[in-house]
C-alpha positions in Angstrom: 16.7 102.3 7.0 15.8 99.3 9.1 18.2 96.5 9.2 16.8 93.0 9.2 18.6 90.6 11.6 20.6 88.0 9.8 19.2 84.5 10.1 21.2 82.3 12.5 22.5 79.4 10.5 21.6 75.9 11.8 24.4 74.0 13.4 25.5 71.2 11.3 25.0 67.7 13.0 22.4 68.8 15.6 19.7 66.5 14.4 21.9 63.3 14.2 23.1 64.0 17.8 19.5 64.3 19.0 18.6 61.1 17.2 21.5 59.3 18.8 20.6 60.6 22.3 17.0 59.5 21.8 18.1 56.0 20.7 20.4 55.8 23.7 17.6 56.8 26.0 15.3 54.1 24.4 18.1 51.5 24.8 18.6 52.5 28.4 14.8 52.2 29.1 14.8 48.8 27.3 17.7 47.5 29.3 16.3 48.8 32.5 13.0 47.1 31.7 14.8 43.8 31.0 16.5 44.0 34.4 13.5 45.3 36.5 10.5 43.6 34.8 9.4 40.4 36.4 6.9 38.0 34.7 3.6 37.3 36.5 3.6 34.1 38.7 2.8 31.0 36.7 0.5 28.1 37.6 1.9 25.6 40.1 -1.2 23.7 41.4 0.2 20.4 39.9 3.0 20.6 42.4 0.9 20.8 45.5 1.1 17.6 47.5 -2.1 15.5 47.9 -2.3 15.6 51.6 -4.8 17.3 53.9 -3.4 19.5 56.6 -3.7 18.1 60.2 -6.3 20.0 62.2 -5.2 18.7 65.6 -5.0 21.8 67.9 -1.7 20.8 69.6 0.7 17.9 69.2 3.5 16.8 71.4 5.9 14.9 69.1 8.1 17.8 68.0 8.8 18.6 71.6 9.4 15.0 72.3 11.9 14.9 69.4 13.7 17.9 70.7 13.9 16.5 74.2 15.3 13.3 72.8 17.9 15.1 70.7 18.9 17.2 73.7 19.5 14.0 75.7 21.9 12.5 73.2 25.5 12.2 74.6 28.2 11.8 72.0 31.6 10.3 72.7 34.3 12.9 73.5 35.8 14.7 70.6 38.2 12.3 68.8 36.9 9.3 70.6 34.3 8.3 68.1 35.8 5.4 66.0 35.7 5.7 62.2 34.6 2.1 61.8 31.0 0.9 62.2 29.8 0.2 65.8 29.9 -3.6 65.4 33.6 -3.3 64.9 34.3 -1.2 68.0 36.1 -2.6 71.0 33.7 -3.7 73.8 34.6 -0.9 76.3 33.9 1.9 73.8 30.7 0.2 72.6 29.5 -0.3 76.2 30.4 3.3 77.3 28.6 4.8 74.3 25.5 2.6 74.7 25.2 2.9 78.5 26.0 6.6 78.6 22.9 7.2 76.4 20.3 5.4 78.5 18.1 8.5 78.9 18.3 9.3 75.2 17.2 5.7 74.3 14.3 5.9 76.7 13.2 9.2 75.1 13.5 7.6 71.6 11.5 4.6 72.8 8.8 7.0 74.0 8.9 8.9 70.7 8.5 5.7 68.6 5.7 4.5 70.8 3.6 7.6 70.2 0.6 6.3 68.3 0.4 9.3 65.9 3.2 11.6 64.8 0.8 14.0 63.0 3.4 14.5 60.2 1.2 17.0 58.3 0.7 19.3 61.3 1.8 22.9 61.1 3.8 22.6 64.3 6.6 20.8 62.4 7.3 24.1 60.5 8.3 26.0 63.7 11.9 24.7 63.8 14.1 22.7 61.5 14.7 19.7 63.8 15.8 17.6 60.9 18.9 19.8 60.5 20.1 19.1 64.1 23.8 18.0 63.9 23.2 15.3 66.5 21.3 13.0 64.1 24.4 11.1 62.9 25.2 10.4 66.6 21.6 9.1 66.9 22.0 6.7 64.0 25.4 5.5 65.4 23.8 5.0 68.8 21.1 2.7 67.4 23.7 0.7 65.5 25.7 0.5 68.7 22.7 -0.7 70.7 22.2 -3.4 68.2 25.8 -4.4 68.1 26.0 -4.4 71.9 23.1 -6.8 72.3 24.5 -9.0 69.5 27.8 -9.2 71.3 26.1 -10.4 74.4 24.3 -13.0 72.4 20.9 -11.2 72.7 20.0 -11.5 69.0 16.3 -10.7 69.4 17.2 -7.4 71.1 19.7 -6.7 68.4 17.1 -7.0 65.7 14.6 -4.9 67.6 17.2 -2.1 67.8 17.8 -2.3 64.1 14.1 -2.4 63.2 13.6 0.6 65.4 16.1 2.5 63.3 14.2 1.6 60.1 10.9 2.6 61.9 12.5 6.0 62.7 13.5 6.4 59.1 9.9 5.7 57.9 8.5 8.3 60.3 11.0 10.9 59.3 10.1 10.2 55.6 6.5 11.4 56.2 7.5 14.8 57.7 7.7 17.2 54.7 7.8 20.6 56.6 11.6 20.7 56.1 13.6 18.9 53.4 16.2 17.9 56.0 13.8 15.4 57.5 13.7 13.4 54.2 17.5 13.5 54.0 17.8 12.2 57.5 15.3 9.4 56.6 17.5 8.2 53.8 20.5 8.3 56.2 18.6 6.2 58.7 17.5 3.8 56.0 21.1 3.2 55.0 22.2 2.7 58.6 19.3 0.3 59.4 20.0 -1.8 56.2 23.7 -2.0 57.0 23.3 -3.2 60.6 20.6 -5.7 59.5 22.8 -7.1 56.8 25.6 -7.6 59.3 23.2 -9.3 61.8 21.8 -11.6 59.1 25.2 -12.6 57.8 25.8 -14.6 61.0 22.3 -15.1 62.5 21.2 -18.2 64.4 17.6 -17.2 64.9 14.9 -19.7 63.8 12.8 -19.2 60.7 9.6 -17.9 62.5 11.5 -15.1 64.2 13.3 -14.1 61.0 9.9 -14.1 59.2 8.6 -11.7 61.9 11.5 -9.3 61.6 11.3 -9.5 57.8 7.7 -8.4 57.8 8.4 -5.5 60.3 11.3 -4.3 58.1 9.3 -4.5 54.9 6.7 -2.0 56.1 9.4 0.6 56.9 10.9 0.7 53.4 10.8 4.1 51.4 8.3 4.5 48.6 8.5 6.4 45.3 5.1 8.0 45.8 6.2 9.4 49.1 9.1 11.2 47.4 6.8 12.4 44.6 4.5 14.1 47.1 7.4 15.3 49.3 8.9 17.1 46.4 5.7 19.1 46.0 6.0 20.0 49.7 9.6 21.0 49.2 8.7 23.2 46.3 6.2 25.0 48.6 8.9 25.4 51.2 11.1 27.2 48.6 8.2 29.3 47.5 7.6 30.5 51.1 11.3 31.3 51.5 11.1 33.7 48.5 7.7 35.2 49.0 6.8 34.7 52.7 3.1 35.4 53.4 2.7 36.7 49.8 3.1 33.1 48.7 -0.5 32.5 49.7 0.4 29.6 52.0 -1.0 29.4 55.6 0.9 31.7 58.0 1.4 29.0 60.5 3.4 27.0 58.0 6.0 29.7 57.3 9.6 28.2 57.8 10.6 28.9 61.3 7.7 31.2 61.7 9.3 33.8 59.4 6.7 36.4 58.3 8.9 38.4 55.9 9.6 37.6 52.3 13.1 37.3 51.1 14.4 40.9 50.7 14.7 42.0 47.1 18.1 42.9 45.5 19.6 43.7 42.2 19.5 41.0 39.5 16.9 39.0 41.5 13.5 38.5 40.0 11.2 36.6 42.4 8.7 35.3 39.9 11.3 34.3 37.4 13.4 32.6 40.1 10.3 30.8 41.3 9.7 29.5 37.8 13.2 27.9 37.9 12.0 25.9 40.9 8.7 25.0 39.2 10.5 23.6 36.2 13.1 21.7 38.2 10.6 20.2 40.7 8.4 19.0 37.8 11.4 17.2 36.3 12.3 15.7 39.7 8.8 14.4 40.2 8.9 12.7 36.8 12.3 11.1 37.6 11.1 9.9 41.0 8.3 7.9 39.3 10.4 6.3 36.5 13.0 3.5 36.7 16.4 5.2 37.3 17.9 3.6 34.2 15.5 5.7 32.1 16.0 9.1 33.8 19.6 9.9 33.1 20.0 11.0 36.7 22.1 8.2 38.2 24.9 10.0 40.0 24.2 10.6 43.7 26.6 13.5 43.6 25.1 17.0 43.2 25.5 18.3 39.7 27.2 21.5 38.8 25.3 24.8 39.2 23.2 25.5 36.2 22.9 29.3 36.6 24.2 31.7 34.1 27.4 33.6 34.6 27.8 37.4 34.5 25.4 40.2 34.9 22.3 38.6 33.5 18.9 40.2 34.3 18.2 37.5 36.9 21.7 36.2 37.6 21.3 36.6 41.4 18.0 34.6 41.2 19.6 31.9 39.1 22.5 31.6 41.5 20.1 31.4 44.4 18.0 28.7 42.7 21.1 26.7 41.7 22.4 26.7 45.3 19.0 25.8 46.8 18.3 23.1 44.2 21.7 21.4 44.6 20.4 19.3 47.5 17.3 18.1 45.6 18.9 16.9 42.4 20.3 13.7 43.8 17.1 12.6 45.7 15.8 10.2 43.1 19.1 8.4 42.8 19.5 8.4 46.6 16.0 6.9 46.9 17.0 4.3 44.4 20.0 3.3 46.5 17.8 3.1 49.6 15.3 0.9 47.7 18.2 -1.2 46.4 19.5 -1.7 49.9 16.1 -2.5 51.3 15.5 -5.1 48.5 18.8 -6.7 49.2 18.1 -6.9 53.0 14.6 -8.4 52.3 16.1 -11.0 50.0 18.8 -11.7 52.6 16.1 -12.3 55.2 14.4 -14.7 52.8 17.7 -16.5 52.1 18.5 -16.9 55.8 14.9 -18.2 56.5 15.4 -20.8 53.8 18.8 -21.8 55.3 17.3 -22.0 58.8 14.3 -24.2 57.6 15.8 -26.3 54.8 19.5 -26.3 55.8 20.5 -25.4 52.2 21.0 -22.4 50.0 18.3 -21.9 47.2 19.7 -22.5 43.7 18.1 -19.2 42.5 16.4 -16.2 44.0 13.2 -17.1 42.2 13.1 -20.4 44.1 12.5 -18.3 47.3 9.0 -17.6 46.0 6.4 -17.8 47.3 7.3 -19.1 50.8 10.0 -16.7 51.7 9.3 -13.9 49.2 6.1 -13.0 47.5 8.1 -11.5 44.7 11.9 -11.2 44.2 12.6 -7.4 44.7 13.5 -5.6 41.5 16.7 -3.7 41.2 15.5 0.0 41.0 18.5 0.9 38.8 17.7 -1.7 36.1 14.1 -2.7 36.7 15.4 -6.3 36.6 15.9 -8.9 39.4 18.8 -8.6 41.8 21.9 -10.7 41.1 22.9 -13.8 43.1 26.2 -15.7 43.2 25.6 -18.9 45.1 29.3 -19.8 45.0 30.5 -16.7 46.8 27.2 -16.2 48.8 26.6 -12.7 47.5 23.5 -10.7 46.4 23.9 -7.4 44.7 22.4 -4.5 42.7 24.0 -3.1 39.5 24.1 0.3 41.3 24.5 3.8 39.9 26.8 2.8 37.0 24.1 0.3 35.7 26.9 -2.3 35.2 27.1 -5.6 37.1 30.7 -6.3 38.1 29.9 -9.6 39.9 29.3 -8.1 43.4 31.6 -6.1 45.6 31.2 -6.7 49.4 32.2 -3.7 51.5 32.4 -2.8 55.2 29.9 -1.6 56.2 27.7 -3.5 53.8 26.3 -1.9 50.6 28.5 1.2 51.0 29.6 1.2 47.3 26.9 3.0 45.3 28.1 1.4 42.1 27.7 -2.2 43.3 25.7 -2.4 46.6 26.3 -6.0 47.9 25.2 -8.1 50.8 27.0 -11.3 52.0 24.8 -14.2 52.9 27.4 -15.5 55.3 27.4 -18.9 53.6 28.9 -20.0 50.4 28.1 -23.2 48.5 31.4 -24.7 49.3 31.2 -23.9 53.1 29.3 -25.9 55.7 25.8 -24.7 56.3 25.0 -23.6 59.8 
């Protein structure tokens, strides 16, 4: 008799376990896909700056700039006063100015170069705008102006101040590194401050003041320049992420770097780049609109906008937030630079009126058209600047958009909430 084998009973619960394992595997694949998948690169042609690359084979200005920076001699550590140069004691002022004769000669040679070729690829080789000696350079030009003014050489003092504004205008056009634009805004502030100090007590005749007013007016920063520069800064960030894979010319890689940013966990290059695309588009819109309409008035960098925790692109979001921090305040900082420039232009017109007519104008509008073609508008309100004839003040509403009646500072226009210049003459005081 043949015995049939007994059937093996199926284990209870085997199918549910298999289903759970399958679902777990699918969940793992889905999560892994979320973390590893990167969207294709989006369109960004609208961000490309409208400037043709310079085809000159070789240019000398970057080398001249480096030579000039290398020649700058700062005061010994701890010897640099915290006050503006026009408030320094004469021995310190003289020592700083005379000790930098070679640097000033090199700067003069730099400014006399007929063409800086700001769109040339050679500017991408080294980040000269990030050189730590630039603040010393700006203080040196202020010291040069103050030194000549103290000797009674007013014309030479104005030339030094206008040179600083000219340097700012040239740095504004170099978009290879974002640092150049930041240095330009610093130089604009320093030039405006020293000119406001000179104009407060000037004795120059009206024709000379008119000449310096015209020279200064062509050095002022422009909104359209920032709009185009932001496009160049976006390309700079794109090249830092993708290197040659960005599709940009190899001779424009930052510092000559030929390798893209190394990949790492939680960093999606294309998704990260899209954060830059979106942000730079907003910044370009803000740079074209009156600051009162943009909602971006603070000159302080806003808090990081990246997500916290282990998000699929958390490293990319952190990277973008850190890199974008220096760009967020540029529209507001440009607004401050334009406000200071408008205040100084109006102060020029005011002092020309005093020099010629021996009286203060009753309103800013009465300076038109002889001393001003148009009264400069306050970039923070899109309205005329404020004028107090009794105190002899002209001011902008500043970053808080509220007029508090003017607030003179030393150095002039230091307060971002109420940039103010002093005419140097009040209605109750004797006119020079």
